[in-house]
N, C-alpha and C positions, 0 to 999 in steps of 0.2 A: 570718691576717695580725693583727699586735698594733701599736697604734699608741699611743707613748709621747710626752708629753712629759718634757724632762729632768731634772724634780723627780722624775718617777715612777719613773725608771730610774738615778737617780744612784749607787744603791748597787751596780747591775751594772758601774759604769763607774771606770776608772781616769783620772783629770784628770792632764793632762799641760799644764807650763809653767804660765803665768798664766790663770786661766779665771773666769768667775762663770755663775753659774746664776741669773737673775734671771727670776721669775714664771714657770717651766718652761722659759723659753729658755735656751741655753747660747751663751754670748758669749765672742769672745777677740778679740785685739787683738794681742798680742805675736807676732812669729815662731814657728814651731814649736810654739804653744800647740795645745791640743786633747783628744782623748780616745782611749781605747782599750776594747774590751770583747772578752769572748769570747762566742761565739754558737753555738748549733746551727741550722742553717738545713734549710729545705726550698726554698729557693729565693732570693729578692730581700732585698736591705737597701737602703729608702730614707731619704735625709734631704731635709727641707723647710728651704731655706738661702737667705740674701740677705746683702747686705752693705752697709753704710752709705757714702755718699759715692760713691767710685768703684767699680768691680766689684773681687772680691777672689777669690783664689785658693787652695784649698785642696787637700791631697793626701790619698790612701785605699792604706795599705800593707796587704796580707794577708798573714798567717802570716809577719811579718816578712820579708818580700821587700821591702828597702829598694829596689832596683835595679827592680823592677818597678812601683813606685809609679805610679797614675795619677792625673792632675791635672784638676782641674774649676775652672771660672770661673762666678761669678754675680754677678748685679747686685743694684740697690735692690728690685727685684721679687721677692717668693720666689719660688721654683720646687724642685719636687720632683727630686732625682737620684739616679737609681739607682748606689748605690756597690759592691755586688756582686751578685752570680747565682750561688749555690753550693749545695750541699747538703752534709751532716755539720758537723761542729765545726771551726770556724775562729776566728782572732784578727784583728780590724779595728782598724786605729789611721786616725783622721782628724786630721789636723794644719792648721793655717794655714801658708801658704807666703810671704805677703808683709808686710811690715812694718806698724805700725799707723799710720801718719802719714796715709794717705789713708782708710782705713776699720776698721770691727770688723767680723768677721764672725759673724753670727748663725744660729743653726739652731734650727729652731720645734720640729719633733719629729724622730722616728724611728720609721719603720714596718719591721717585721721578719715575714719569713714565717717562724718558728720561733721560738726561746725564747733567753733571756739564759743564760748559765750563769755560774759565779763569775769575778768581774773578775782581770785578768792582776794578779799579784804584782808590787809595787814591786822596782826592782834596788838591788842592796846598795850601789852607787855613784852618789852624786848630784853632778851638775855643773852651775855656773851661769854664766852668762855676759854680761857687760855690754860694751857695744861700740855701733859707728856701722855704715858701710856694709860694710865687712869681715865682720862679725859676721851682719848680717841677710841677705846674699846681694845686695847691692843691683847691677841691671844684668847678673848673671851669666848670664844667659840672652840676653845683647844681641849679636844675629849679628855684628856688625862693630865690637864692643867701643866703641862711641860710647854715650855717657850716653842710656839709654832713654827714649823719649817717653813711656812706661807701666810705670812700673817695676812696678805689680800685675801686669804680664803679662811682664815680662821679669826676673822676680825669682824664685828657688824659696832658701827655707830651710831646704831640708833639701840643698842641694849647697853646704853650707859646713863650716867647719872646726868648729864645735859640733858639729855632725851627725856628721861622721866622726869626729870623736874619740869621742863617745858611742858610736857603734856599734862601734868597734875596742876599747871598753872594757867593752861592753855595760852602759852607763851611761844612767841617766837624765840628762836635762837641760833647762835652763830658758834662755829668752833674754831680755834686756831691751836693745834696740838700737833707733839709729833712723838713718838717713842724716844725714850731715853736724852730727850732734850731737857736739860734743865737750864737754870738762871747765870750759873758760874760757869759748871761744866757740862758734859753729857753724863751717861751714867758710867760710862768708861774713866772719868777722871779728864776726859780732852777739852779744852777750854774751845773746841772748832765748832762742835755741832752743839748750838746754846739757843735759847729762846729768841733771842736775836734775829738767827738766820731766818726766822719765819712770821715773827707777828707782825710786821707791816706788809705783808705777801697775802696776792690774791691767788697767785700760780707761783708757788714757790721755786718749782723746777725750771720753770721758764722765766723766773725772774722779772714776773710781772707784778708792780705794786698793787697795794689794795687801796681804793679810795674810801676813806673814813667818812666822807659825807654820805654815803648811800645807806649807812647803817648805824643810827646814835642809840646803843643800848641805854637802858634804865638802871641795869645792873649788871655789873662784871665780876667774874668768878676767877680765881685764878689758884690752880692746883699744880704743883711743879715736883709733886714726888716725895719720895724719902730716899734720902741719901746714907749709905752706912758709913760709919767711921770707925775704921780700926786704929785701936791705941795700942 
């Protein structure tokens, strides 16, 4: 059994979306941000995870089986979550599923019964998506299509058009999106919460800027939703 903080195993991982490794902790705020790695296992993989603010959700995809993704939810108290129990060589992808407005997802360490292999290779095509609720998946798990009471629980950023397009094109993708944030105003008509508040951030809630040299997209998609104008 090997225990690593994320500064120790960063070279064995491929980072996805906008992520930060801070003092050995792995942090992500944006939808679909996370990491993937190749491992040879004799048993389990465990991550110690927590979320700032409200509880947060993350998905685990094994061997690129996107339809078989397992979803986990964590709160502010760090907890150990077993994300795989396998033998042999496998690819593991861990991604944040809810948007950043309510929380940052933090992984304190990863424990593997086995060894890291060489990290997965980057895709030849890179996509980047800027948007609002349509882009990050706001309420797409709501059972009655009403506005969700807790969109951290009723939101899956991998059941969205950015994810579906990236899978169809076998591409990498990065998402910068927040529900209700528009170009000039938010959904309530207030100019305070607009795209300018997050487009250049890695961790908006912590005011950590994103280094754009880390990811150079081939295609950029902008979807800022629909405003209703009453005359």
